[in-house]
N, C-alpha and C positions, 0 to 999 in steps of 0.2 A: 242700393247697388252694393254688391259684394267685393271684397278685395280683389278677388280673381276677375270679376268683370271690369274694374277701375283700372286694371293692368293692362287691358286691351285697348289699343289706339282707336279712336274714333275714325270714321272714313275720312273726316276733314283733317286729320292730324297725321303728322308724319314722325315716325320714330327712326331715326337715322342710325346707321352703324356705329359701333362704339367709338371708332377712331375718328369720326367727323366732328364731334363737339370740341375735343381738345385740339384737333387741327385748326378749326375756326377760331377758337379762342387765342392759340399761339400766333396765328396769322394777324389777328387783331392787335395783340400786344406788340408784335414787330412793326406793324404799320403805324400804330399810334406812337411808339417810341421814336420812329423815323420821322413823322410828322412833327413830333414836339421838337425834335433837334433842328429841323428845317425852320420851324417858327422862331425859336430862340435865336438861331444864327441870323435869320432875316432881320429880327429886330436890332441885333448888334450892327448888321450892315447899314440899316436905316439910320442909325445913330451915328455910325463911324464908317464912312466909305472905304477907309483904308483897313478895316478889319479882316483879318484872313482866317474864315472858318477852319477848323482843325481836319476836315475831310479834304482840304485843298493840299494835295501832296505833290501834283504835277501839273503840267500844262493841260494834260488830258483829263486826268482825274482831279477835277477842279470844282468843288461845289460853288465857290465865290462866283465863278463865270456864269454858272447857270442861275444862281439866285439873283445875279444882277441883271438877267435878261428880262425882256417884256414877257416871255413866255412863263416865267414863275409867277405871274399874277395876271393870268388870262382875264378873269372876271372883274379886276380892279382891286382885289385883295390878294394877299399870298395863297397860292394853291394849297399850301399845307394845312390852311385853316378847315378846308374841306376834308382832309385826312383825319383832323383831330375829331371832327364830328362823325365822319362815317366809321372810323375804326372804334370809336367808343360804343356805336351801335353794335358793330360787329362782335365786341368783346362782351357786351351784355347778352346777346342771343347766344353767344358761345357757351357763356358761364351758364345761363338758363337750362339750355340743352344737355349740358354736362351734368348738371345737378339732377337731372332726370325729368325735366318739364318737357311735355310734348306740345310743341307749337303748332298752330293751324297751318295749313298748306299754303295760305295766302302770305303768311309771313315768310315763309321759305322762298315763295316766288317773288316777294318783295326783296329779299335779300339776293335772290338770283339776278333780279333786274338791276339792282345797285352795283352788283359786281361786274355785270356787263357793260353798264355805263362807265364804270370805273376803268374796264379794260380798253374801251374806246378811248378814253381819256389819256391813259398811260401810253397806249400805242402812239398817239399824237405827239405826247411829251417826248417819247423816246426817240421818235423820229427827230423832233425839233433839236433834242440834246446831242444826238449822234451825227446827223446830217446838216444841221444849220449853225448851232452854236459850237459844235466840235469838242465838246466837254462832258464828262460824265460826273454826276453828283451821286456818291455812295448812298447817301440818305434816300435820294431819288430811287435809286435802284432797289433799296429795301422795300420801299413803298410798292414798286412795281411787282417785286416778288410775293408779298403780302396780298396784293390783289389777285395774282394769279392763284394763290393757295385758297383763297376765300372762293373763288370761282370754282375751282377744282372740287373741293369738299362739298359745296352747296349743290352743284350739279350733280355729283355722285350720289348725294342723299335723294335728290328729286328723281333721278333715273332708276334707283333701287326701289323707291316708293311705287312708281308707276310700273315697274317691272312685276313687282309682288302683287299689284292689283289685278294683273291679267297674266298670270304664269303661262297661259297657253300661247301668248304672243311671242314667237321665238325672236322676232326682231327686236323687242324691247330688251331681251336678255344679251342680243348680240351687240346691241348699241351701249348698254351698260357695261359689258366686258371690255369693250373697245375703248371706253372713255379714258382710262388711266394712259393708254398709248397715245391717244389723240392729244391729252393734255400734255404729256411729256414732250411730244413732237412739236407742239405749238410754242411751248416754254423754250425748246431748244432752238427752234427758228427764230424766236423773238430775240434771244441772247446772240446768236451768231449775225443777225441783222445789225443789232448794236455795235457788236465788236467790229463788224466790217465797215459800219459808218465812221467809228472812231479811229481805226487803224488802216482802212482800206486805200 
């Protein structure tokens, strides 16, 4: 195989736009940092119920209230542990693609599925936080934003790949071109719903 041939992606590989790998990596770093902070403060709370997390600055912006709720440990352990694992994987995939590695399409679809599951979970957590607990955890908000970013970048890469596979399908191009607007509107509606639940 010549150098020229090796630079051409296989049909089962996805070569994302140049902005996608750094976006995924940055989102993974943000999510991992927030999950780590959540885990550390959760351990402090377990050791000392009187501990006040540094992100508890008011009655509404109060990480402590959220961390002490049952919703913070839905599966019997801190939700942040899921974030530690998930965002570590995201960072690895982001760095791999950033370094020039071309991942198979099933890896991208796996990342997409994980991001979608994460979106379902964070929407439930956001509802619980804003409408049931009545407090916002800033670390949690960072995880929510990171999850949105991973889904946005991954979906964009998959849409571009399938658009390029069949350039004659005009609807593929329209869906790809509309995705940033759909994503931004989704994120905006999510943020408005959270703010309304906290202050409405």
